[in-house]
N, C-alpha and C positions, 0 to 999 in steps of 0.2 A: 508777566511779559513772556513771550514765546520766542524761540530761536527763529532767526530770519526776520525779526522785527524788533531788534534791540533798541532801535532808535527811529527817528523819523525818516532815516535814509533807507530803512528796510534792507539792510545788508547783513548777512551772516558770514559769508566767506568771500574769498577773493574773486570767485566767479560772479558774484552779485556786483562787485565793483567793476568787473570787466563788462558786465551788461550795461551798467550806467554810462561807462565811457565809450564803449565800442559796439554796443548792441549785442544781438544774439551770438555772432561769431566770437566776440570778446568773451562772452560767458563760456562758450563751449571750449575754446582754446585754453583759456586760463584755468578753467575747471579741470580739464584733462591733464594739463601740465602739473597743476597743484596736486592732484590725486596721485599721479604717477611718481612725482618726486618724493612725496611723503611715504608712499609704499616702499620705495627703494631705501629711504632713510630708516624706516622701521626695520627693514632687512639688515641694514648696517647695525642697528641697535641690537638685534638678535645675535649678530656676529660678535659684537662687543661683549655681550654677556657670556658667550661661549669662550671668548679669549680670557676673560676674567676667571671663569671657572676652571679653564685649563691651567692658568697660572697658579691658582690656589691649590689645585689638586695634583699639580705636576703631570698634567695630561693623564688623569686617572681613567678616562674612557674616551670613546670616539667623539670628536667635535660635533658630529651630527646629533649625537644624543643630547649634548648640552644645548644645541640650538632648539631641539624639540622641547626640552624642558622649559627653556625661556619662552618659546612660542605658546606653550600651554598656560604658563603663568600670565602672559600678556593677554591671551584670549579671555581668561577668567576675570581679569581685573579691568580690561579696557571697555567692558560692556557696562560699567557703572554709568548711570544716566547722564550726569552733568559734570562739568569741570569742578564745580563747587564741592561735589562729594568726593573728589579725588585730592582735595587740598592737603589732607594729612599725608598722603603718599608723596605729594610734591615736596613738602617740607622735609620729609625723611630723605628723599632723593637729593635735594639741594645740599643738606648738611653732609651727606655721604660723599658726594662728589668733591665738595670744598675740602673736607677733611683728607680725602685721598690725595688730591693734587698738592695740598700744602705739606703733607707727609713726605711726598717725593721731593718737593722743592727744598725742604729743610735737610733731607737726607743727602742730596747731591751737594749741598752747601757745606756740610760738616765732614763729608768723606774726602779722602785724599784725591780720588780721581773717579770718573764714571766707569761703570762696569765694562763697557765696550772699548775703553782706552787701553793702551799697552800697560800691563800690570807690573812691569819692572823698569828701573831707571827713572831718570827725572822726567816729569811730565808737567806741561802747562797747557791751559785751555787755548785752543787755536781759534777762538771766536773772532769774527770780523765785523766791523761796523759797516763796511761796504764790500760786497763781493762781486764776482764776475760770473754770474750764473749763465748757463746755456738757456736757449729759449724754452726748452722743455722744463728745466728746473725753475725758471722764473714763472712760467705758466702754472706749474704745480703749486708754487708758493702763493701766487695770487688767488688761485682757485681755493686754496685752504682758507684764506682770509674771507673770501666771499661766502664759503660754506659756513664759516663760523657765525655769520650774521644772517643766514638764509631763513631763519625762523620768522623773519619779518612778515612773510606771507601768512602767518598764523594770527597776525594782529587782529584782523576782523573777527575771527572766531572767538578770541579771548574777550574782546570788547563786547561782543554780542551776548555773552553769558554773564557779564557784570551786572550787579544790581544797579549801579550808577555808572553807565558807560561814559559819562562826561568826565569821570576821573581817570579814564584810561591813559590819557596823555601824561599825566603826572606819574602814574604807575610805570609806564613803559620807560619814561625818562629816568626814573630811579633805578629800574632794573638794568637798563643798558649802561648807565654810569657805573654801577657795581660790576657788571660783566666786563666792561672795558678796563677797569682798574685791575681786576683779577687777571685778565688776559695779559696785560702789560707786566704786572709783577711776576707772574709765573713764567711767562715767556722769556723775559729779560734775565731773571735769576738762573733758570735752568740752562739757557744758552750760554750765559756768562761762565758757568762752572763746567759745562760739558762740551761746549764748542761743537765741532762736527761729529762728536761721539754721542750725541743725543740718540737714544734708542727710539725705535718706532714700533709700537706706541711709547711715549716718553715715560710711562710708568716703570719701564724696566731699566731706566738710566742709573738707578742707585744700587743695582745688584740684585741677585736672586732672592735674598731674604726680604728686602724692602719691596721688591716687586710683588711678592706674595702678600705682604702686609697691605700695600696700597691697593692692589686689586681686590683683596678681601673687603676692605673698607668701601670700595667703589661699587661693589655688586648691587646694593640697593639703589644707588644712583643711576647706573646704566639701565637697570631693570625698570625703574620708574620712568625714565626718559622714553624707553621703548613703549611702555604702556600709554603714556600721554600722547605720543606721536601716532600710534595706531588708533587710539581713541578718536583723535581729531580727524584722521583720514576716514575712519568708518563713519563718524558723525556727519562729515561732508556728504557721503553717499546717502545716508539716512535722510538728512534734511532735503537733499536735492530730489530724492524720489518721492518723499511723502509730504513735502511742504504744502500747506493748504488743505490737507486731509484731516479728518477727525482723529486718525491714529496719531499723527504728528503732534497735535495739540494735547492729546490725552496722555501721551507717554513721554518719550525722551526729549521732545521739543519744549517741554515745560522746564524752565530754569528753577533752581532752588536746591 
């Protein structure tokens, strides 16, 4: 099976779906937006790696150096031919991220108060079930929720590289159920204990020491996330330019 023809629908990426729904303009517009978005998200991933390295090293060197290091690692590993061969990295990244966020969650629960809260006198969390945000604050919150589920646009690419694409629905349902559960548990617990004193990023909410511990644990996770996202963005360009050519079928367009 080759990429771009994972099923009878002959869809590899969201641009193919756009073509089937809206014709050529749908393909071009959705393809351009897809590529631009994931390039920016990859940049965000590189920044996240630099933030983690800065936290662990207490700003041991210029942030630009850490970004370059992350970029070099991503370039070296995102050229692996198929998603199936990045599976081991994905598992490492998954357990790394989960371990890091649960470390922070447990830490804020057992500590007296979050790091950014007043450190003297009596303190209670000022969490609110219903707030009165400004339009800007509400828009930012809604955008964060949308961004958290923005990877839906990658569904086509993942399904296209599965040995049994018909099982994708079951896989994505299981994945999103787990993600939703983790989002809710982490978000509710951290906000309950920290209130308005949640740090941004939240990894710093439990103080300097736990910040280093959590970021240290998360480095493989954010690095693997960056590798996967840059891989998919690059694969979109590769398949789009070389689909139907002997090169595509002979090299990275072959799954396995």
